[in-house]
TORFI-433116 format. One record per atom (N, C-alpha, C, O): residue in one letter; chain; atom name; x negated, y, z. Coordinates in nm, 2 decimals, decimal comma, padded with zeros to 4 digits, always signed. Layout:
N
REC code unit site px py pz
REC A A CA X Y Z $
...
***
This chain:
140
REC code unit site px py pz
REC M A N -01,97 +00,51 +00,45 $
REC M A CA -01,85 +00,46 +00,51 $
REC M A C -01,78 +00,57 +00,59 $
REC M A O -01,85 +00,66 +00,65 $
REC I A N -01,65 +00,57 +00,58 $
REC I A CA -01,57 +00,68 +00,65 $
REC I A C -01,51 +00,61 +00,77 $
REC I A O -01,45 +00,51 +00,77 $
REC N A N -01,52 +00,68 +00,89 $
REC N A CA -01,46 +00,64 +01,01 $
REC N A C -01,33 +00,72 +01,03 $
REC N A O -01,34 +00,85 +01,02 $
REC V A N -01,22 +00,66 +01,06 $
REC V A CA -01,10 +00,72 +01,08 $
REC V A C -01,04 +00,67 +01,21 $
REC V A O -01,03 +00,55 +01,24 $
REC D A N -01,00 +00,77 +01,30 $
REC D A CA -00,93 +00,73 +01,43 $
REC D A C -00,78 +00,73 +01,40 $
REC D A O -00,72 +00,82 +01,36 $
REC I A N -00,72 +00,61 +01,44 $
REC I A CA -00,58 +00,59 +01,42 $
REC I A C -00,52 +00,55 +01,55 $
REC I A O -00,56 +00,45 +01,61 $
REC E A N -00,42 +00,63 +01,59 $
REC E A CA -00,35 +00,59 +01,72 $
REC E A C -00,25 +00,48 +01,69 $
REC E A O -00,19 +00,47 +01,58 $
REC G A N -00,23 +00,39 +01,79 $
REC G A CA -00,13 +00,29 +01,78 $
REC G A C -00,18 +00,16 +01,71 $
REC G A O -00,10 +00,08 +01,66 $
REC L A N -00,31 +00,15 +01,70 $
REC L A CA -00,36 +00,03 +01,64 $
REC L A C -00,33 -00,10 +01,71 $
REC L A O -00,31 -00,21 +01,65 $
REC A A N -00,32 -00,09 +01,84 $
REC A A CA -00,28 -00,21 +01,92 $
REC A A C -00,14 -00,26 +01,88 $
REC A A O -00,12 -00,38 +01,86 $
REC A A N -00,05 -00,17 +01,87 $
REC A A CA +00,09 -00,21 +01,84 $
REC A A C +00,09 -00,26 +01,69 $
REC A A O +00,17 -00,35 +01,67 $
REC L A N +00,02 -00,19 +01,61 $
REC L A CA +00,01 -00,24 +01,47 $
REC L A C -00,04 -00,38 +01,46 $
REC L A O +00,01 -00,47 +01,39 $
REC S A N -00,15 -00,40 +01,53 $
REC S A CA -00,22 -00,53 +01,53 $
REC S A C -00,12 -00,64 +01,58 $
REC S A O -00,12 -00,75 +01,53 $
REC Q A N -00,05 -00,61 +01,69 $
REC Q A CA +00,04 -00,70 +01,75 $
REC Q A C +00,15 -00,74 +01,65 $
REC Q A O +00,19 -00,85 +01,63 $
REC A A N +00,21 -00,63 +01,58 $
REC A A CA +00,32 -00,65 +01,49 $
REC A A C +00,27 -00,74 +01,37 $
REC A A O +00,34 -00,83 +01,32 $
REC L A N +00,15 -00,72 +01,32 $
REC L A CA +00,09 -00,80 +01,21 $
REC L A C +00,07 -00,94 +01,26 $
REC L A O +00,09 -01,03 +01,18 $
REC D A N +00,02 -00,96 +01,38 $
REC D A CA -00,01 -01,09 +01,43 $
REC D A C +00,12 -01,17 +01,44 $
REC D A O +00,12 -01,29 +01,41 $
REC E A N +00,23 -01,11 +01,47 $
REC E A CA +00,36 -01,17 +01,49 $
REC E A C +00,41 -01,22 +01,35 $
REC E A O +00,49 -01,32 +01,34 $
REC L A N +00,37 -01,16 +01,24 $
REC L A CA +00,41 -01,20 +01,11 $
REC L A C +00,34 -01,32 +01,06 $
REC L A O +00,39 -01,39 +00,97 $
REC G A N +00,22 -01,35 +01,11 $
REC G A CA +00,14 -01,46 +01,06 $
REC G A C +00,04 -01,41 +00,96 $
REC G A O +00,06 -01,30 +00,90 $
REC D A N -00,07 -01,48 +00,94 $
REC D A CA -00,18 -01,44 +00,86 $
REC D A C -00,14 -01,41 +00,71 $
REC D A O -00,18 -01,31 +00,66 $
REC E A N -00,07 -01,50 +00,65 $
REC E A CA -00,04 -01,49 +00,51 $
REC E A C +00,05 -01,37 +00,48 $
REC E A O +00,02 -01,29 +00,39 $
REC V A N +00,16 -01,35 +00,56 $
REC V A CA +00,25 -01,24 +00,54 $
REC V A C +00,18 -01,11 +00,57 $
REC V A O +00,20 -01,01 +00,50 $
REC A A N +00,11 -01,11 +00,68 $
REC A A CA +00,04 -00,99 +00,72 $
REC A A C -00,06 -00,94 +00,62 $
REC A A O -00,08 -00,82 +00,59 $
REC S A N -00,13 -01,04 +00,56 $
REC S A CA -00,23 -01,01 +00,45 $
REC S A C -00,16 -00,95 +00,33 $
REC S A O -00,21 -00,85 +00,27 $
REC R A N -00,04 -01,00 +00,29 $
REC R A CA +00,03 -00,94 +00,18 $
REC R A C +00,08 -00,80 +00,21 $
REC R A O +00,07 -00,71 +00,13 $
REC V A N +00,13 -00,78 +00,33 $
REC V A CA +00,17 -00,65 +00,37 $
REC V A C +00,06 -00,55 +00,37 $
REC V A O +00,07 -00,44 +00,32 $
REC L A N -00,06 -00,59 +00,42 $
REC L A CA -00,18 -00,50 +00,42 $
REC L A C -00,22 -00,47 +00,28 $
REC L A O -00,26 -00,36 +00,25 $
REC A A N -00,22 -00,57 +00,19 $
REC A A CA -00,27 -00,55 +00,06 $
REC A A C -00,18 -00,46 -00,02 $
REC A A O -00,23 -00,37 -00,09 $
REC R A N -00,05 -00,47 +00,00 $
REC R A CA +00,05 -00,39 -00,07 $
REC R A C +00,03 -00,24 -00,03 $
REC R A O +00,03 -00,15 -00,11 $
REC A A N +00,03 -00,22 +00,10 $
REC A A CA +00,02 -00,09 +00,16 $
REC A A C -00,12 -00,03 +00,12 $
REC A A O -00,12 +00,09 +00,09 $
REC G A N -00,22 -00,10 +00,12 $
REC G A CA -00,36 -00,05 +00,09 $
REC G A C -00,36 -00,01 -00,06 $
REC G A O -00,42 +00,10 -00,09 $
REC R A N -00,31 -00,09 -00,15 $
REC R A CA -00,31 -00,05 -00,29 $
REC R A C -00,23 +00,07 -00,31 $
REC R A O -00,27 +00,16 -00,39 $
REC K A N -00,12 +00,09 -00,25 $
REC K A CA -00,03 +00,21 -00,27 $
REC K A C -00,10 +00,33 -00,21 $
REC K A O -00,10 +00,44 -00,27 $
REC A A N -00,17 +00,31 -00,10 $
REC A A CA -00,24 +00,42 -00,03 $
REC A A C -00,36 +00,47 -00,11 $
REC A A O -00,39 +00,59 -00,11 $
REC M A N -00,42 +00,38 -00,19 $
REC M A CA -00,54 +00,42 -00,27 $
REC M A C -00,51 +00,47 -00,41 $
REC M A O -00,60 +00,51 -00,48 $
REC R A N -00,38 +00,48 -00,45 $
REC R A CA -00,35 +00,53 -00,58 $
REC R A C -00,40 +00,68 -00,60 $
REC R A O -00,45 +00,70 -00,71 $
REC P A N -00,38 +00,77 -00,51 $
REC P A CA -00,44 +00,90 -00,53 $
REC P A C -00,59 +00,91 -00,55 $
REC P A O -00,64 +00,99 -00,63 $
REC V A N -00,66 +00,82 -00,48 $
REC V A CA -00,80 +00,81 -00,50 $
REC V A C -00,83 +00,76 -00,64 $
REC V A O -00,92 +00,81 -00,71 $
REC H A N -00,76 +00,66 -00,68 $
REC H A CA -00,78 +00,60 -00,82 $
REC H A C -00,76 +00,71 -00,92 $
REC H A O -00,84 +00,72 -01,02 $
REC E A N -00,65 +00,79 -00,91 $
REC E A CA -00,63 +00,89 -01,01 $
REC E A C -00,73 +01,00 -01,01 $
REC E A O -00,78 +01,05 -01,11 $
REC A A N -00,78 +01,04 -00,89 $
REC A A CA -00,88 +01,14 -00,88 $
REC A A C -01,01 +01,09 -00,94 $
REC A A O -01,08 +01,17 -01,00 $
REC M A N -01,05 +00,97 -00,92 $
REC M A CA -01,17 +00,91 -00,98 $
REC M A C -01,16 +00,91 -01,13 $
REC M A O -01,25 +00,95 -01,20 $
REC R A N -01,04 +00,87 -01,18 $
REC R A CA -01,03 +00,86 -01,32 $
REC R A C -01,04 +01,00 -01,39 $
REC R A O -01,10 +01,01 -01,50 $
REC Q A N -00,99 +01,10 -01,32 $
REC Q A CA -01,00 +01,24 -01,37 $
REC Q A C -01,14 +01,29 -01,37 $
REC Q A O -01,18 +01,37 -01,46 $
REC S A N -01,22 +01,25 -01,27 $
REC S A CA -01,36 +01,30 -01,26 $
REC S A C -01,46 +01,22 -01,32 $
REC S A O -01,58 +01,26 -01,33 $
REC A A N -01,43 +01,10 -01,36 $
REC A A CA -01,53 +01,01 -01,42 $
REC A A C -01,57 +01,06 -01,56 $
REC A A O -01,50 +01,13 -01,62 $
REC G A N -01,69 +01,02 -01,60 $
REC G A CA -01,75 +01,07 -01,72 $
REC G A C -01,66 +01,02 -01,84 $
REC G A O -01,60 +00,91 -01,84 $
REC Y A N -01,66 +01,11 -01,94 $
REC Y A CA -01,57 +01,08 -02,06 $
REC Y A C -01,65 +01,13 -02,18 $
REC Y A O -01,69 +01,24 -02,19 $
REC D A N -01,67 +01,04 -02,28 $
REC D A CA -01,74 +01,07 -02,40 $
REC D A C -01,64 +01,07 -02,52 $
REC D A O -01,60 +00,96 -02,56 $
REC E A N -01,61 +01,19 -02,57 $
REC E A CA -01,51 +01,20 -02,68 $
REC E A C -01,55 +01,13 -02,80 $
REC E A O -01,47 +01,09 -02,89 $
REC S A N -01,69 +01,12 -02,82 $
REC S A CA -01,74 +01,06 -02,95 $
REC S A C -01,73 +00,91 -02,94 $
REC S A O -01,74 +00,84 -03,04 $
REC N A N -01,71 +00,85 -02,82 $
REC N A CA -01,70 +00,71 -02,81 $
REC N A C -01,55 +00,67 -02,83 $
REC N A O -01,46 +00,71 -02,76 $
REC H A N -01,53 +00,58 -02,93 $
REC H A CA -01,39 +00,54 -02,96 $
REC H A C -01,35 +00,41 -02,89 $
REC H A O -01,24 +00,36 -02,91 $
REC G A N -01,45 +00,35 -02,81 $
REC G A CA -01,42 +00,23 -02,74 $
REC G A C -01,37 +00,26 -02,60 $
REC G A O -01,31 +00,36 -02,57 $
REC Q A N -01,40 +00,17 -02,51 $
REC Q A CA -01,36 +00,18 -02,37 $
REC Q A C -01,44 +00,29 -02,30 $
REC Q A O -01,56 +00,30 -02,32 $
REC H A N -01,38 +00,37 -02,21 $
REC H A CA -01,45 +00,47 -02,14 $
REC H A C -01,47 +00,43 -01,99 $
REC H A O -01,40 +00,34 -01,95 $
REC M A N -01,56 +00,50 -01,92 $
REC M A CA -01,59 +00,46 -01,78 $
REC M A C -01,46 +00,47 -01,70 $
REC M A O -01,43 +00,39 -01,62 $
REC R A N -01,38 +00,57 -01,73 $
REC R A CA -01,26 +00,59 -01,65 $
REC R A C -01,16 +00,48 -01,67 $
REC R A O -01,07 +00,45 -01,58 $
REC D A N -01,17 +00,41 -01,78 $
REC D A CA -01,08 +00,30 -01,81 $
REC D A C -01,11 +00,17 -01,73 $
REC D A O -01,03 +00,08 -01,71 $
REC T A N -01,23 +00,17 -01,67 $
REC T A CA -01,27 +00,05 -01,59 $
REC T A C -01,25 +00,07 -01,44 $
REC T A O -01,28 -00,02 -01,36 $
REC I A N -01,20 +00,19 -01,40 $
REC I A CA -01,17 +00,21 -01,26 $
REC I A C -01,04 +00,15 -01,22 $
REC I A O -00,94 +00,18 -01,28 $
REC K A N -01,05 +00,06 -01,12 $
REC K A CA -00,93 -00,02 -01,08 $
REC K A C -00,92 -00,03 -00,93 $
REC K A O -01,02 +00,00 -00,86 $
REC I A N -00,80 -00,06 -00,88 $
REC I A CA -00,78 -00,08 -00,74 $
REC I A C -00,77 -00,24 -00,73 $
REC I A O -00,70 -00,30 -00,80 $
REC R A N -00,86 -00,29 -00,64 $
REC R A CA -00,86 -00,43 -00,62 $
REC R A C -00,84 -00,46 -00,47 $
REC R A O -00,89 -00,40 -00,38 $
REC S A N -00,76 -00,57 -00,44 $
REC S A CA -00,73 -00,61 -00,31 $
REC S A C -00,79 -00,75 -00,30 $
REC S A O -00,75 -00,84 -00,37 $
REC I A N -00,89 -00,77 -00,22 $
REC I A CA -00,96 -00,90 -00,21 $
REC I A C -00,98 -00,94 -00,06 $
REC I A O -00,96 -00,86 +00,03 $
REC R A N -01,01 -01,07 -00,04 $
REC R A CA -01,04 -01,12 +00,09 $
REC R A C -01,19 -01,13 +00,09 $
REC R A O -01,25 -01,19 +00,00 $
REC E A N -01,25 -01,08 +00,19 $
REC E A CA -01,40 -01,08 +00,21 $
REC E A C -01,43 -01,12 +00,35 $
REC E A O -01,40 -01,04 +00,44 $
REC D A N -01,49 -01,23 +00,37 $
REC D A CA -01,52 -01,28 +00,51 $
REC D A C -01,40 -01,29 +00,60 $
REC D A O -01,41 -01,25 +00,71 $
REC G A N -01,29 -01,33 +00,54 $
REC G A CA -01,17 -01,34 +00,62 $
REC G A C -01,09 -01,21 +00,64 $
REC G A O -00,99 -01,21 +00,71 $
REC E A N -01,14 -01,10 +00,59 $
REC E A CA -01,08 -00,97 +00,60 $
REC E A C -01,01 -00,93 +00,47 $
REC E A O -01,06 -00,97 +00,36 $
REC R A N -00,91 -00,85 +00,48 $
REC R A CA -00,85 -00,79 +00,36 $
REC R A C -00,92 -00,66 +00,33 $
REC R A O -00,93 -00,58 +00,41 $
REC V A N -00,97 -00,65 +00,20 $
REC V A CA -01,05 -00,53 +00,16 $
REC V A C -00,99 -00,47 +00,04 $
REC V A O -00,95 -00,55 -00,06 $
REC I A N -00,97 -00,34 +00,04 $
REC I A CA -00,91 -00,27 -00,08 $
REC I A C -01,03 -00,19 -00,13 $
REC I A O -01,09 -00,11 -00,07 $
REC R A N -01,06 -00,21 -00,26 $
REC R A CA -01,17 -00,14 -00,33 $
REC R A C -01,11 -00,06 -00,45 $
REC R A O -01,03 -00,11 -00,52 $
REC V A N -01,17 +00,05 -00,46 $
REC V A CA -01,13 +00,14 -00,58 $
REC V A C -01,26 +00,18 -00,64 $
REC V A O -01,35 +00,23 -00,57 $
REC G A N -01,27 +00,16 -00,77 $
REC G A CA -01,39 +00,20 -00,84 $
REC G A C -01,41 +00,13 -00,97 $
REC G A O -01,32 +00,05 -01,01 $
REC P A N -01,52 +00,15 -01,04 $
REC P A CA -01,55 +00,08 -01,16 $
REC P A C -01,57 -00,06 -01,14 $
REC P A O -01,63 -00,10 -01,04 $
REC Q A N -01,51 -00,15 -01,23 $
REC Q A CA -01,53 -00,29 -01,22 $
REC Q A C -01,68 -00,32 -01,23 $
REC Q A O -01,75 -00,27 -01,32 $
REC M A N -01,73 -00,41 -01,15 $
REC M A CA -01,87 -00,44 -01,15 $
REC M A C -01,92 -00,51 -01,28 $
REC M A O -02,03 -00,49 -01,32 $
REC K A N -01,83 -00,58 -01,34 $
REC K A CA -01,87 -00,65 -01,47 $
REC K A C -01,84 -00,57 -01,59 $
REC K A O -01,87 -00,62 -01,70 $
REC A A N -01,79 -00,45 -01,57 $
REC A A CA -01,76 -00,37 -01,69 $
REC A A C -01,89 -00,31 -01,74 $
REC A A O -01,99 -00,29 -01,67 $
REC P A N -01,89 -00,28 -01,87 $
REC P A CA -02,01 -00,22 -01,93 $
REC P A C -02,05 -00,08 -01,88 $
REC P A O -02,17 -00,05 -01,89 $
REC H A N -01,96 -00,01 -01,82 $
REC H A CA -01,99 +00,12 -01,77 $
REC H A C -02,03 +00,13 -01,62 $
REC H A O -02,04 +00,23 -01,56 $
REC Y A N -02,04 +00,01 -01,55 $
REC Y A CA -02,07 +00,01 -01,41 $
REC Y A C -02,20 +00,08 -01,38 $
REC Y A O -02,21 +00,16 -01,28 $
REC I A N -02,31 +00,05 -01,45 $
REC I A CA -02,44 +00,12 -01,43 $
REC I A C -02,43 +00,27 -01,46 $
REC I A O -02,49 +00,35 -01,38 $
REC K A N -02,35 +00,30 -01,56 $
REC K A CA -02,34 +00,45 -01,59 $
REC K A C -02,26 +00,52 -01,47 $
REC K A O -02,29 +00,63 -01,43 $
REC A A N -02,16 +00,45 -01,41 $
REC A A CA -02,09 +00,50 -01,30 $
REC A A C -02,18 +00,52 -01,18 $
REC A A O -02,17 +00,63 -01,11 $
REC R A N -02,27 +00,43 -01,15 $
REC R A CA -02,36 +00,44 -01,04 $
REC R A C -02,46 +00,56 -01,07 $
REC R A O -02,49 +00,63 -00,98 $
REC A A N -02,50 +00,57 -01,19 $
REC A A CA -02,60 +00,68 -01,23 $
REC A A C -02,53 +00,81 -01,21 $
REC A A O -02,59 +00,91 -01,17 $
REC Q A N -02,40 +00,82 -01,25 $
REC Q A CA -02,33 +00,95 -01,24 $
REC Q A C -02,31 +00,98 -01,09 $
REC Q A O -02,32 +01,10 -01,05 $
REC E A N -02,27 +00,88 -01,01 $
REC E A CA -02,24 +00,91 -00,87 $
REC E A C -02,37 +00,94 -00,79 $
REC E A O -02,37 +01,04 -00,71 $
REC Y A N -02,48 +00,87 -00,81 $
REC Y A CA -02,60 +00,89 -00,73 $
REC Y A C -02,71 +00,96 -00,80 $
REC Y A O -02,80 +01,01 -00,73 $
REC G A N -02,71 +00,97 -00,93 $
REC G A CA -02,82 +01,03 -01,01 $
REC G A C -02,93 +00,93 -01,03 $
REC G A O -02,94 +00,82 -00,96 $
REC T A N -03,02 +00,97 -01,12 $
REC T A CA -03,14 +00,89 -01,14 $
REC T A C -03,26 +00,98 -01,15 $
REC T A O -03,24 +01,10 -01,13 $
REC S A N -03,37 +00,93 -01,18 $
REC S A CA -03,49 +01,02 -01,19 $
REC S A C -03,47 +01,12 -01,31 $
REC S A O -03,54 +01,22 -01,31 $
REC K A N -03,39 +01,08 -01,41 $
REC K A CA -03,37 +01,16 -01,52 $
REC K A C -03,23 +01,23 -01,53 $
REC K A O -03,21 +01,31 -01,62 $
REC Q A N -03,14 +01,19 -01,44 $
REC Q A CA -03,00 +01,24 -01,45 $
REC Q A C -02,96 +01,29 -01,31 $
REC Q A O -02,98 +01,22 -01,21 $
REC M A N -02,91 +01,41 -01,31 $
REC M A CA -02,87 +01,47 -01,19 $
REC M A C -02,73 +01,41 -01,15 $
REC M A O -02,65 +01,37 -01,23 $
REC A A N -02,72 +01,38 -01,02 $
REC A A CA -02,59 +01,32 -00,97 $
REC A A C -02,47 +01,42 -00,99 $
REC A A O -02,48 +01,54 -00,97 $
REC K A N -02,36 +01,36 -01,03 $
REC K A CA -02,24 +01,43 -01,05 $
REC K A C -02,13 +01,34 -00,98 $
REC K A O -02,05 +01,27 -01,05 $
REC P A N -02,13 +01,34 -00,85 $
REC P A CA -02,04 +01,24 -00,78 $
REC P A C -01,89 +01,25 -00,82 $
REC P A O -01,84 +01,36 -00,84 $
REC F A N -01,83 +01,14 -00,82 $
REC F A CA -01,68 +01,14 -00,85 $
REC F A C -01,61 +01,04 -00,76 $
REC F A O -01,49 +01,05 -00,74 $
REC I A N -01,68 +00,95 -00,70 $
REC I A CA -01,62 +00,85 -00,61 $
REC I A C -01,60 +00,90 -00,47 $
REC I A O -01,49 +00,90 -00,42 $
REC R A N -01,70 +00,95 -00,41 $
REC R A CA -01,69 +01,00 -00,27 $
REC R A C -01,60 +01,12 -00,26 $
REC R A O -01,52 +01,13 -00,17 $
REC P A N -01,61 +01,22 -00,36 $
REC P A CA -01,52 +01,33 -00,35 $
REC P A C -01,37 +01,29 -00,37 $
REC P A O -01,28 +01,35 -00,31 $
REC A A N -01,35 +01,19 -00,45 $
REC A A CA -01,21 +01,14 -00,47 $
REC A A C -01,15 +01,09 -00,33 $
REC A A O -01,04 +01,11 -00,30 $
REC L A N -01,24 +01,02 -00,26 $
REC L A CA -01,19 +00,96 -00,13 $
REC L A C -01,18 +01,08 -00,03 $
REC L A O -01,08 +01,08 +00,04 $
REC D A N -01,28 +01,16 -00,02 $
REC D A CA -01,28 +01,27 +00,08 $
REC D A C -01,16 +01,36 +00,06 $
REC D A O -01,10 +01,41 +00,16 $
REC S A N -01,12 +01,40 -00,06 $
REC S A CA -01,02 +01,49 -00,09 $
REC S A C -00,88 +01,43 -00,06 $
REC S A O -00,78 +01,50 -00,06 $
REC N A N -00,87 +01,30 -00,05 $
REC N A CA -00,74 +01,23 -00,04 $
REC N A C -00,72 +01,16 +00,10 $
REC N A O -00,62 +01,09 +00,11 $
REC I A N -00,81 +01,18 +00,19 $
REC I A CA -00,81 +01,10 +00,31 $
REC I A C -00,68 +01,12 +00,39 $
REC I A O -00,63 +01,02 +00,45 $
REC Q A N -00,64 +01,24 +00,40 $
REC Q A CA -00,51 +01,27 +00,48 $
REC Q A C -00,39 +01,19 +00,41 $
REC Q A O -00,31 +01,13 +00,48 $
REC Q A N -00,38 +01,20 +00,28 $
REC Q A CA -00,27 +01,14 +00,21 $
REC Q A C -00,28 +00,98 +00,22 $
REC Q A O -00,18 +00,92 +00,23 $
REC I A N -00,41 +00,93 +00,22 $
REC I A CA -00,43 +00,79 +00,24 $
REC I A C -00,37 +00,74 +00,38 $
REC I A O -00,30 +00,64 +00,38 $
REC E A N -00,41 +00,82 +00,48 $
REC E A CA -00,36 +00,78 +00,62 $
REC E A C -00,21 +00,78 +00,63 $
REC E A O -00,15 +00,69 +00,68 $
REC E A N -00,15 +00,89 +00,57 $
REC E A CA +00,00 +00,90 +00,58 $
REC E A C +00,06 +00,79 +00,50 $
REC E A O +00,16 +00,73 +00,55 $
REC T A N +00,02 +00,76 +00,38 $
REC T A CA +00,08 +00,66 +00,30 $
REC T A C +00,06 +00,52 +00,36 $
REC T A O +00,15 +00,44 +00,37 $
REC L A N -00,06 +00,50 +00,41 $
REC L A CA -00,09 +00,37 +00,48 $
REC L A C +00,00 +00,35 +00,60 $
REC L A O +00,06 +00,24 +00,62 $
REC R A N +00,02 +00,45 +00,68 $
REC R A CA +00,11 +00,45 +00,80 $
REC R A C +00,25 +00,42 +00,76 $
REC R A O +00,31 +00,33 +00,81 $
REC D A N +00,30 +00,49 +00,66 $
REC D A CA +00,44 +00,47 +00,62 $
REC D A C +00,46 +00,34 +00,55 $
REC D A O +00,56 +00,27 +00,58 $
REC E A N +00,37 +00,30 +00,47 $
REC E A CA +00,39 +00,17 +00,40 $
REC E A C +00,37 +00,05 +00,49 $
REC E A O +00,44 -00,05 +00,47 $
REC L A N +00,27 +00,06 +00,58 $
REC L A CA +00,26 -00,05 +00,68 $
REC L A C +00,38 -00,07 +00,76 $
REC L A O +00,43 -00,18 +00,79 $
REC G A N +00,44 +00,05 +00,81 $
REC G A CA +00,56 +00,04 +00,89 $
REC G A C +00,67 -00,02 +00,81 $
REC G A O +00,74 -00,11 +00,86 $
REC A A N +00,69 +00,03 +00,69 $
REC A A CA +00,80 -00,03 +00,61 $
REC A A C +00,78 -00,17 +00,57 $
REC A A O +00,87 -00,25 +00,57 $
REC G A N +00,66 -00,21 +00,54 $
REC G A CA +00,62 -00,35 +00,51 $
REC G A C +00,64 -00,44 +00,62 $
REC G A O +00,69 -00,55 +00,60 $
REC I A N +00,61 -00,40 +00,74 $
REC I A CA +00,63 -00,48 +00,86 $
REC I A C +00,78 -00,50 +00,88 $
REC I A O +00,82 -00,62 +00,91 $
REC V A N +00,85 -00,40 +00,87 $
REC V A CA +01,00 -00,41 +00,90 $
REC V A C +01,06 -00,50 +00,79 $
REC V A O +01,14 -00,59 +00,83 $
REC R A N +01,02 -00,49 +00,66 $
REC R A CA +01,08 -00,57 +00,56 $
REC R A C +01,04 -00,72 +00,58 $
REC R A O +01,13 -00,81 +00,57 $
REC A A N +00,92 -00,74 +00,62 $
REC A A CA +00,87 -00,88 +00,65 $
REC A A C +00,95 -00,94 +00,77 $
REC A A O +00,99 -01,06 +00,77 $
REC Q A N +00,97 -00,86 +00,87 $
REC Q A CA +01,04 -00,91 +00,99 $
REC Q A C +01,18 -00,94 +00,96 $
REC Q A O +01,24 -01,04 +01,01 $
REC R A N +01,25 -00,86 +00,87 $
REC R A CA +01,38 -00,89 +00,83 $
REC R A C +01,39 -01,02 +00,75 $
REC R A O +01,48 -01,10 +00,77 $
REC R A N +01,29 -01,04 +00,66 $
REC R A CA +01,29 -01,16 +00,58 $
REC R A C +01,28 -01,28 +00,67 $
REC R A O +01,34 -01,38 +00,65 $
REC I A N +01,19 -01,27 +00,76 $
REC I A CA +01,16 -01,38 +00,85 $
REC I A C +01,29 -01,41 +00,94 $
REC I A O +01,32 -01,53 +00,96 $
REC A A N +01,35 -01,31 +00,99 $
REC A A CA +01,48 -01,32 +01,07 $
REC A A C +01,59 -01,39 +00,98 $
REC A A O +01,66 -01,47 +01,03 $
REC A A N +01,60 -01,34 +00,86 $
REC A A CA +01,70 -01,40 +00,77 $
REC A A C +01,67 -01,54 +00,74 $
REC A A O +01,77 -01,63 +00,73 $
REC K A N +01,55 -01,58 +00,72 $
REC K A CA +01,51 -01,71 +00,69 $
REC K A C +01,53 -01,81 +00,81 $
REC K A O +01,56 -01,92 +00,79 $
REC N A N +01,52 -01,76 +00,93 $
REC N A CA +01,53 -01,84 +01,05 $
REC N A C +01,68 -01,85 +01,10 $
REC N A O +01,70 -01,92 +01,20 $
REC K A N +01,77 -01,79 +01,03 $
REC K A CA +01,91 -01,80 +01,07 $
REC K A C +01,97 -01,93 +01,05 $
REC K A O +02,08 -01,96 +01,08 $
***
């Protein structure tokens, strides 16, 4: 887990609370998906690829997902759990007794953390302003 210190969380939380749960959740999901695009691309580039395989490759199963988990909005990036390559992805990331680890998930996140923070800040700000305008126009 990565810990990030962000200034202005109280103001952000207040602005999201004023929008209401449903609208705030959509704003967070949209901003989160956009912020995680560089991680998605970095993972796809570093994931294992077998040229002799003419079917689906591990990198094809890497997706950005926005879900609700225990009442919280969660953005996940990585191989789909039900995909045939999920176990291969775990083996590549962490290694096994017979396979040396060749991480691609954590380095993708670590190398893009600054860009994630900037995109998230910009997109949340723009999303909140858009939602506030829509609500104001609707209430006229």
